[in-house]
C-alpha positions in Angstrom: -26.4 85.5 68.6 -23.3 85.3 66.3 -19.9 85.0 68.1 -17.1 87.2 66.8 -13.4 87.0 67.5 -12.0 89.9 69.5 -11.2 92.8 67.2 -7.5 92.7 67.9 -7.4 89.0 66.7 -9.5 89.4 63.5 -8.5 90.6 60.0 -11.3 92.1 58.0 -12.9 89.6 55.6 -14.5 92.2 53.4 -11.4 92.8 51.2 -12.0 89.3 49.8 -15.2 90.5 48.1 -15.1 91.0 44.4 -14.5 94.7 44.5 -15.5 97.2 41.8 -12.7 99.7 41.3 -14.0 103.3 41.4 -12.0 105.3 38.9 -14.4 107.7 37.3 -12.4 110.2 35.3 -14.7 113.2 35.4 -12.4 116.1 36.1 -13.0 119.3 38.1 -10.8 122.2 37.0 -10.4 125.1 39.5 -8.4 128.2 39.3 -6.6 128.4 42.6 -4.6 131.6 42.0 -5.9 133.9 39.3 -4.0 133.5 36.1 -1.2 131.6 37.8 -2.3 128.2 39.4 -5.0 125.7 38.4 -6.1 122.4 40.0 -7.3 119.4 37.9 -9.0 117.0 40.3 -10.3 113.5 39.8 -11.6 110.7 42.1 -10.1 107.2 42.4 -10.4 104.4 44.8 -11.7 100.9 45.5 -15.2 100.0 46.8 -16.1 103.6 46.8 -13.3 104.6 49.1 -12.7 107.4 46.7 -9.9 109.9 47.4 -9.4 113.1 45.4 -6.2 113.2 43.3 -4.9 116.5 42.0 -2.6 117.7 39.2 -1.4 121.3 39.7 -0.8 123.5 36.7 1.6 126.4 37.0 1.9 129.3 34.6 5.6 130.1 34.0 7.1 132.9 32.0 7.3 130.8 28.8 4.4 128.3 29.2 2.9 125.8 31.6 4.2 123.2 34.0 2.2 120.1 35.0 2.9 118.8 38.5 1.8 115.2 39.4 -0.2 114.4 36.3 -3.7 112.9 36.3 -5.2 110.7 33.6 -5.1 112.8 30.4 -8.8 112.3 29.4 -10.3 114.2 26.5 -11.8 116.5 29.1 -8.4 117.2 30.7 -6.8 117.8 27.3 -9.5 120.2 26.3 -9.1 122.2 29.5 -5.3 122.2 29.0 -5.7 123.4 25.4 -7.7 126.4 26.7 -4.9 127.2 29.1 -2.3 126.8 26.4 -4.1 129.3 24.2 -4.1 131.8 27.0 -0.7 131.2 28.6 1.5 129.3 26.2 2.3 125.6 25.6 2.9 122.9 28.2 6.6 123.0 28.5 7.3 120.7 31.5 5.8 117.6 33.1 6.9 116.6 36.6 6.5 113.3 38.3 7.4 114.3 41.9 7.2 110.9 43.5 9.2 107.7 43.2 6.7 105.4 44.8 3.2 106.9 44.3 1.7 104.5 41.8 -1.4 106.7 41.3 0.9 109.6 40.2 3.2 107.4 38.1 0.7 105.6 36.0 -0.7 108.6 34.1 2.7 110.1 33.3 3.6 108.2 30.1 0.1 109.0 28.6 0.4 112.6 29.6 3.9 112.7 28.0 2.5 111.3 24.8 -0.2 113.9 24.8 2.4 116.7 24.9 5.3 115.4 22.7 7.2 118.7 22.9 7.3 118.9 26.7 10.3 118.0 28.8 9.6 115.2 31.4 11.3 115.3 34.8 11.1 112.5 37.4 12.4 112.0 40.9 15.5 109.8 41.2 15.4 106.0 41.8 12.1 105.2 40.1 11.2 101.6 40.6 8.7 98.9 39.5 7.4 95.7 41.1 7.7 92.7 40.9 10.2 93.1 38.0 12.5 96.2 38.0 12.3 97.7 34.5 14.0 100.7 32.9 11.9 103.8 32.6 11.7 103.5 28.8 10.1 100.0 29.2 7.5 101.7 31.4 6.5 104.1 28.7 8.6 107.1 29.8 10.1 108.8 26.6 13.8 108.1 26.8 14.9 111.1 24.7 13.2 113.8 26.9 13.1 112.3 30.4 15.5 113.8 32.9 16.1 113.1 36.6 15.4 115.8 39.2 18.5 116.9 41.3 20.8 114.4 39.5 20.5 116.1 36.1 19.5 119.5 37.2 16.2 121.2 38.0 13.7 122.9 35.8 12.9 126.6 35.8 15.0 127.5 38.9 14.6 131.2 38.1 10.9 130.8 39.0 10.8 127.6 41.2 12.5 126.3 44.3 12.9 122.5 44.7 13.3 120.6 48.0 13.7 116.8 48.2 12.4 114.4 50.8 14.5 111.2 50.6 15.2 109.0 48.9 14.2 106.7 51.8 14.8 103.0 51.6 11.6 100.9 51.5 13.2 97.6 50.8 11.5 96.9 47.5 12.1 100.4 46.3 12.4 104.0 47.6 10.2 106.8 48.7 11.1 110.2 47.4 9.1 113.4 47.0 10.1 116.7 45.4 8.3 119.7 46.8 8.2 122.8 44.5 7.7 126.4 45.5 6.2 128.6 42.8 7.7 131.9 44.0 5.4 134.3 42.1 2.2 132.8 43.6 3.7 131.6 46.9 2.3 128.1 46.4 4.2 125.2 47.8 3.4 122.0 45.8 3.8 118.6 47.6 2.6 115.2 46.7 1.6 112.7 49.4 3.5 113.3 52.7 1.8 116.4 53.9 -2.0 117.0 53.6 -4.9 119.0 55.0 -8.1 117.1 55.7 -11.1 119.3 55.9 -14.4 118.5 57.6 -16.4 119.0 54.5 -16.2 117.0 51.3 -13.8 118.3 48.6 -15.5 120.1 45.7 -14.6 117.3 43.3 -17.4 115.2 44.9 -19.9 117.6 43.4 -19.3 115.8 40.1 -20.4 112.5 41.6 -21.4 112.2 45.3 -22.0 108.4 45.0 -19.0 107.4 47.2 -20.2 109.7 49.9 -23.8 108.5 49.8 -22.7 104.8 49.7 -20.6 105.1 52.9 -23.1 107.4 54.7 -25.4 104.4 55.2 -25.8 102.2 58.3 -26.9 99.0 56.5 -26.6 97.4 53.0 -30.4 97.5 52.4 -30.5 101.3 53.0 -31.0 103.3 49.9 -28.5 105.9 48.7 -30.1 109.3 49.8 -28.5 112.7 49.1 -28.3 115.5 51.6 -25.6 117.8 52.9 -25.5 115.9 56.2 -25.2 112.5 54.5 -22.4 113.8 52.3 -20.5 115.0 55.3 -21.0 111.7 57.1 -19.8 109.9 54.0 -16.7 112.1 53.7 -15.7 111.6 57.4 -15.9 107.8 56.9 -14.0 107.9 53.6 -11.2 110.0 55.2 -10.9 107.5 58.0 -10.7 104.6 55.5 -8.1 106.4 53.5 -6.0 107.4 56.6 -6.0 104.1 58.5 -7.4 101.4 56.0 -9.4 99.9 58.9 -10.5 102.5 61.5 -10.8 101.3 65.1 -14.4 102.4 65.2 -15.4 100.3 62.2 -17.0 96.9 62.8 -17.2 94.2 60.1 -20.5 92.3 60.3 -20.7 88.5 59.6 -20.9 87.6 56.0 -24.4 86.2 56.5 -25.7 89.5 57.7 -24.1 91.3 54.7 -25.5 88.8 52.2 -28.9 89.0 53.9 -29.1 92.7 53.4 -28.0 92.5 49.8 -30.2 92.8 46.7 -32.8 95.0 48.3 -35.2 96.7 45.9 -33.6 99.7 44.3 -30.1 98.5 45.1 -29.8 95.7 42.5 -27.3 97.5 40.4 -23.5 98.0 40.2 -23.7 101.6 41.3 -25.0 100.4 44.7 -22.7 97.3 44.7 -26.0 95.3 44.8 -26.4 96.2 48.4 -23.1 94.6 49.5 -22.1 96.8 52.4 -19.7 95.0 54.8 -19.4 97.9 57.3 -21.0 98.8 60.6 -20.3 102.1 62.3 -21.3 102.1 66.0 -22.5 105.1 67.9 -19.8 107.6 68.6 -17.6 106.8 65.6 -17.4 110.5 64.8 -14.9 111.0 67.7 -12.4 109.1 65.6 -12.6 111.6 62.8 -12.3 114.4 65.3 -9.2 112.7 66.6 -7.8 112.5 63.1 -8.4 116.2 62.6 -6.8 116.9 66.0 -3.4 115.8 64.5 -3.4 118.9 62.4 -0.8 121.5 63.4 -0.9 124.8 61.6 -3.7 123.4 59.5 -1.4 120.6 58.2 -0.6 117.0 59.0 1.3 114.0 57.9 -0.8 111.4 56.2 -1.3 108.6 58.8 -0.9 105.7 56.4 2.5 107.1 55.3 3.5 107.8 58.9 3.0 104.2 59.8 4.1 102.4 56.6 6.7 104.7 55.0 8.1 106.9 57.8 7.9 104.8 61.0 11.7 104.7 61.2 12.3 108.0 59.2 10.9 110.7 61.5 14.1 112.7 61.5 14.3 112.8 57.7 10.7 114.0 57.5 11.3 116.6 60.2 14.3 118.0 58.4 12.3 118.2 55.2 9.4 120.1 56.9 11.9 122.5 58.6 13.7 123.1 55.4 10.4 124.0 53.7 9.8 126.5 56.5 12.9 128.4 55.4 11.5 129.1 51.9 10.8 132.8 51.3 7.4 134.0 50.1 5.5 130.9 51.1 1.7 131.6 51.3 -0.2 128.4 50.3 0.1 124.6 50.3 -1.2 122.6 47.5 -1.0 118.8 48.1 -1.9 116.1 45.5 -4.7 114.9 47.8 -7.4 116.4 50.0 -7.9 120.2 50.4 -6.1 122.9 48.5 -5.1 125.6 48.5 -4.5 125.7 52.3 -2.9 128.8 54.0 0.7 127.9 54.8 3.5 130.0 56.0 6.8 129.4 57.9 5.0 129.4 61.2 2.6 126.7 60.0 5.4 124.4 59.0 7.3 125.0 62.2 4.2 124.2 64.2 3.8 121.0 62.4 7.5 120.1 63.0 7.1 120.9 66.7 4.0 118.7 67.0 5.7 115.8 65.3 8.7 116.0 67.7 6.4 116.0 70.8 3.8 113.4 70.1 4.0 109.6 69.9 5.2 108.5 66.4 4.0 105.6 64.3 1.5 104.4 66.9 0.6 100.7 67.2 -2.8 100.8 68.9 -6.3 102.0 68.0 -6.9 103.0 64.4 -3.2 102.4 63.7 -3.5 98.7 64.6 -3.9 97.3 61.0 -1.2 99.6 59.7 1.1 98.5 62.5 0.4 94.8 61.8 1.2 95.3 58.1 4.5 97.0 59.0 5.5 94.3 61.5 4.6 91.6 59.0 6.8 93.2 56.3 9.6 93.6 58.9 9.4 90.0 59.8 9.6 88.9 56.2 12.6 91.2 55.6 10.7 93.1 52.9 11.3 96.5 54.6 14.4 97.6 56.5 14.5 97.8 60.2 15.9 100.6 62.4 19.0 102.2 60.7 
């Protein structure tokens, strides 16, 4: 019988595998609010830990606004061209985050796709390992403006609320929430999400990530059914939330290799049967516990709570409470997970109240790996300690 180190003394070895990035750019376009708000959704991730990413398109009086751009594939551009024919040109592109790499990378390409559009970015954008000016990162110098510092776009139709900037040591975290008053939709990026118990609709384009993670062994074929999609989604949500959920076991490398290359799995789509995960009986309780953190249907993304906000709870609370003061709020649209989600002032106040009352930035259980990362960064002086 193989001998394993205790879970609290062991780092997972599976990230050392040659991973295949999952970045299929098929795009799901949904109309969220008739003739006012649309969602452009793609999947991205590593080793099939695929998380939906969303660009929200708003119809304004004189054209369209793109919030948190996705990759401007030919499919995306065709869909945007249809919206332009119906509702006017893309006028404004907004990068609402200073640190979200998945939101920052598509922006220069999207700006080139719409050379007449004004580009707005949050303050204190940064790059690593070398700090570079925005123009060197592909942001068009002549039409890039900084939110809050150089004004705000379309204030007759939109209300803007800033979270941060918060000092992360290497750079900053900042997020600009936007209320589209005519539809009542509040647009946020990463900090606040709603994780549903069913897979987001974008997985209909390619359920492979769900089916891959719904298995129990590497030599098990990828089989499709509603139940297996649900299982796969619950596990993906745990990965995305905690990086290494407490209920996950990592089998020995010999076991993983012994199950690889099974008939029917000798292809890149199945990662050749390399499946370095084991989910013991009862793992579902961990997803139910994740969902129990919802308050008013909303929650703070756990990975951000433990790595970005561990010493910034008050700033986050102030932001959530300021959003609750916005008039006409009806829906929340985040850049990840479910949308639109019913959201009113009471929903946000319930979330703020829950955040005040519960333990914050926990160290144990599913939070353990995140906590160890945070402590390591603190010890190296990479991130600042308590203010």
